[in-house]
N, C-alpha and C positions, 0 to 999 in steps of 0.2 A: 481608422475603423472604430466603431463603438461596439464593445463586446460586453455581454452580460453573462456572468457565471452563476450557476445555480447548484447548490449542494445542500444536503439534508441537515447534517449535524454540526453544531458548533461547540459541543461540550467535550469532545475528545480530539486530541491531536493524533490522528491516524494517518496512514499512507495517502489516502485520497485527499484529506485536508491539506497536508503538507504539499502534495503535488499541486493542488489548486492555488495555494498561496504563492508558491514559487513561480508557477506559470503566469498568474495574474500580474505579479510584480514585474516579471520580465516583459510581458506584453505592454504594460503601462510605461516601463522605462524606454520602450521603443517608440513612444509618442502616441499610443492608442488610448482611447478612453475606456476605462474598466469600471464595472459595478458588479458587486457580488450579492446575490439574493441567498439568504441562509436562514435555517431554522434555529431559533433560540439566540441567546446572548452570552454564550460561553467563551472559552479561552481562544477559540479560532477567531472570533470577532476582535478580541484584544490584539492578537497577533497581526490581524489584517490592518488594524489602525496603526500599529507600530510601523507598518510598511507603507502607510499613507494610501491604503486601499479603501475605497468607499464600500460600505456594507449597508444593505437594507434588510431588516429583520422580517421574515415571513412567519408570523406567529402560529399559523396552523400547519407548518411544515414539520412533521414529526416522523421519527423512524418507524414506530409501530403502525400497523394497519388500523386505521380509525376512520370509518366511512364518512362520518360527519365532518371531521377535521380535514380529511382528504378532499372532500367535495368543496369545502370552503377554501382550502389551499389552492386548488385549481384556479378558482376565480381570483384569488389573491395574487397569484403569480401572473395571471393574465392581465390584471389591472396594472401591475408594475411594468410589464412588458409594453403595454399600450402607451404608458407615459414615457418610458425610456426610448422606445422605438430603436432597438439596437440593430446593427448590421448583421450580427450573428449572436446566437444564444448557445453557450457551451455548458452542457449538463453533466453533473457528476453524482454518483451514488444512485442506488436503485429507485428510491421514492422520488427524489428530485428528477431523475431521468424519466420516469413515467409521466408525472404530472406536468413537468416542464416541456416535454415533447408534445404532449397533447395541447397545451396552451400555445406553444410556438406554431404548431401545425395549423391550429384554428385561426391564428392571426396572420398566417402566410409568411412567417419569419424564417430565415435560414437558421438551421440548428445542427448541432453535433452532440453526440452522446459519447462520453468516455466510460467504458466498462472497466472498473478496477478489479477484475475478477468476477466471473459470473456466479449468480446465486444458484445455478443448476450445475455447477462444476462437480467433478468426481469427489466423493466424500460427503456431499450434502445429502440429507435424508431424501428418499425417493419421492415422497409426496410433496415436499417443499420444492424439489427440483422440477417436478412436473408442472407445478403451479407457475413457477418463474419462467420456465420454457415457454409456456402458453402466453404469458404476459409479454415477454421479450419478442416472440414471433409477431404478435399483434402490433407492438410498437414499431418494429422494423419495417412492417408493411406500409407504415405512414411515410417512409422515406427518411432522408437525412443520413449523413455519414455516421459511422460508428467506429470510434477509435478503441482498439484493444491494446493493452500494455504488454502483451506477449503474443508470439505466434501460436502458442498453445491455446490461448483464449480465442484467437481468430479461428483456428481450426475447429475448436469445440463449437463455436457458434455455427459455422458452416455445416458441421456434422448434424446438428439438431435443427437445421433450417431457419436459423435466426439471421436474417439478412442475406443479401446477395454478395457474391465475391467482390463486386465493384463498390459495395457499400462499406465493407470492412477494411480498415487500414490499421496496421500495427505501428505504433510509435512507442518504443521502449521508454520506461521511466528514466529520468536523469536527475542528477543532483548538481547544484551549483558549485563551482570550484572554490569559491570564497568561503564555503562552509567546511572545507576539508582542513584538518589540523594534522600537523606532523606528529607521527607516533614517537613517543619518548620511551626508551627502554627502562625497565625497573630491575633492581638488583636482587630481590628476594627470590627464593627457589619455588615459591608457590605460583602455579600457572593459573592465570585469571581468565575465567570464562564469563561470557555475558550473553543474555538473551533479552531482546527488547521487543515486547509484544504485550497486547492486552491479555488478561486472564479471562478468555472468552472461548466459546465453542470452536471457532476455527483453529485456534492454537492447541498444542498438545503438550502442555507442561507435565502432565502426569506420566507420559511415556519417558520424557526426558529425566524426570526425577528418579524413575525406576531404573533407567540406564545408569545414571550417576551413582546410584547405590551399588551397582556392580563394580565400580572403579573407585569406591570411597577410600581405599587404602593409598591411593596416589596423592601427591601433593598438589591440590587444586582448590580453588574457591570460585563459586559462581555467583554472579549478580543477576537477579531477575528485575528488570525495569519495566514497570507497568502496573496497572490496576484493573479491577474487573470483578465480575460476579463469582468467578471460580478461585479467587485469591485465597480465601480461607481454607478451602478444600485442599489446595496444593500445600499450604502451610502445614496442615494436619498430616498430609502424606509425608512431607519432609521430616516432621517430628517423629512419626512412627517408624521411619527408616533410619533414625539417629543421624540425620544430616543437618541438624540445626546449626552447627558450628561451621558448616561449609557452604551454606546457602544464605545469601543476603537478599532480602526482599526490600527493594528501594522505593516501591510505589511509582506513581507517575512522576517523571522528572522532565525538566525542560533544558537540561544540559547534557543530553545524550552524547553529543560529539565528544565532550571531555571524558565521559565514562568509557566510550569506545577506545579512546587514545590509551587508556590505562589497561586495556584488555589484551589478551594473547590469542584468544580463539572466540569467534562469533558463532552463536547457535541460533537456529530457528527451526523448531520442530512443530509442524502444523498438520492439520487434517486437509486443508485446502488453502490455496493462495492465488493471487494474481502474479504480479512481479513486485515483491516487497522493496520499498525504499530503504529499509534498514539494512538489507543485504548489500545494497549499493554503497551505503554510507560506510559499512564495514570494509568492503573491498577498497574503497577510496583511501582508507586509513591503513591498508596493508595487512588486514586480518585474514587468516584462513577461515573458511566457512564449513560448518557441519549443518546441513539443512535437509529437510524432508524433500523427497523427489515428488513434488506436487506442483500443479499449475505451471507457471512459466519460470520457476526457479532454475531449471536446468539450462535456461538460456543465459543465465548469469554465472551460475556455479557449474563449472566443467569438472565432472567427477574425476578425481585424481590429479587435476591440474591446479586449481585454486581452492580446492576443498573436497568434501565428500558428500554424496547424495545418499540419503537413507530411505529405503522403501517404507511407505506409510505403515506404521504399527510394528516395525521390526526393532524391538528393544535390544536384542542381542547384537545386531549389526551396529546399532547406535553406540552401544557400550564398547564394541570392538574399535570403532573409529575414534572414539574419545580416548581410549587407551593408547592408540597409535600416536595421535597428535599431541596429547599431553606429554608423552615421553620422548618426543623428537623435535628439538628446537630447529635443527637444520631444515626439516620438512615444513615446519610452521613458517619459517622465513621464506623458503622457496615458494610455497603456496601463496603467501602474502604478496610477494612481488608479482607473481603471475596474476593475482586478482587485480592489482593496480593497473597492469597492462590491459587486461580485459575491460576494466572500467573506462580507461582513457580512450579505448577504441570504439566502445559501443554505448556507453551509458552516461555521457556528460550532459549537463544541463543545456549547454549551447546547442548540442545536436537535437535534443528534444524540442527546444524552443523553435529552432529553425524549421523543423519538420511540421510542427503545429501551425506556425504562421503560413506555411505553404498550403496547408489544408484549408485554413481560414480563407485565403485569397481565392482558392479554386472554388470553394462552396459559394462565396459571394458572387463570383463571376457567373456561375451557373444559375444562381437564384435571380440575378439581375437580367 
């Protein structure tokens, strides 16, 4: 098979980018021909080259809505697809998903769109959600399979009339086993917490910092791994709450696996999510999870089993669960082992790759 992947951003290593790189590499290793169309020349392109994945830069593919660039981008994608003539086009991220589906549909090519969390999910501003619901409804009417990364997202799409039941397929995210590193114990008494996420609107660092202030007398230290527009605001908040010596701001890092190995508890406090890869990474390394009960997170984090789910915006509940886990090593260990078991049963890379290949073959057969 010849597969073309299309994704919008190359400047950040986020969940969708990591998923695409892992998937494209796995498909290529199985003997298929892979090309990635991507906006910009950032770190994602560098990572793709390290994996011997071919990338073509789509210069007008940008995240922001820009009617002139978007119009040019449509024809740019269409031109590349005409030259490449793939058996299937697999689209990721909102902008690439819209323009790529239009171009594929016009050319009569088989295509699939993966929704890494909907832009109309709970927690998104109402006007924004209405706009994206309209767009996604229109796109779904063109046909093509839609992969959701959680049952939550599949049900949300059906609830709002985005696609038909037979169009929507859930394939949970998975991470490759060779990226898992054995957790090594540390001897000091300080409990190490970690959150890996961009400092951007979907995440809720401010609630987390407020909750941490309520348990600041306990022996813990937290590392925030990520960059973004809200970073300075969160730094100021931490300073105002006298948490400077307990919070480490590490910025964007490319050795997240090693940092997870040195942690005791993984945190992900968000306003909305799809199914975050970082949670799966943490589960694979035996970390208990404290995460917001949003999106598809509850499909990986079973409340009380391998971690705790926090209602959106409930700072007191978050502080309470932090207090419990920081103070109980036996509970941390038990939840960590349970998380490994859940990961092995439901979220391996091999499982995700096999299911995706099955969808490719079924779509090509129908299209031919």
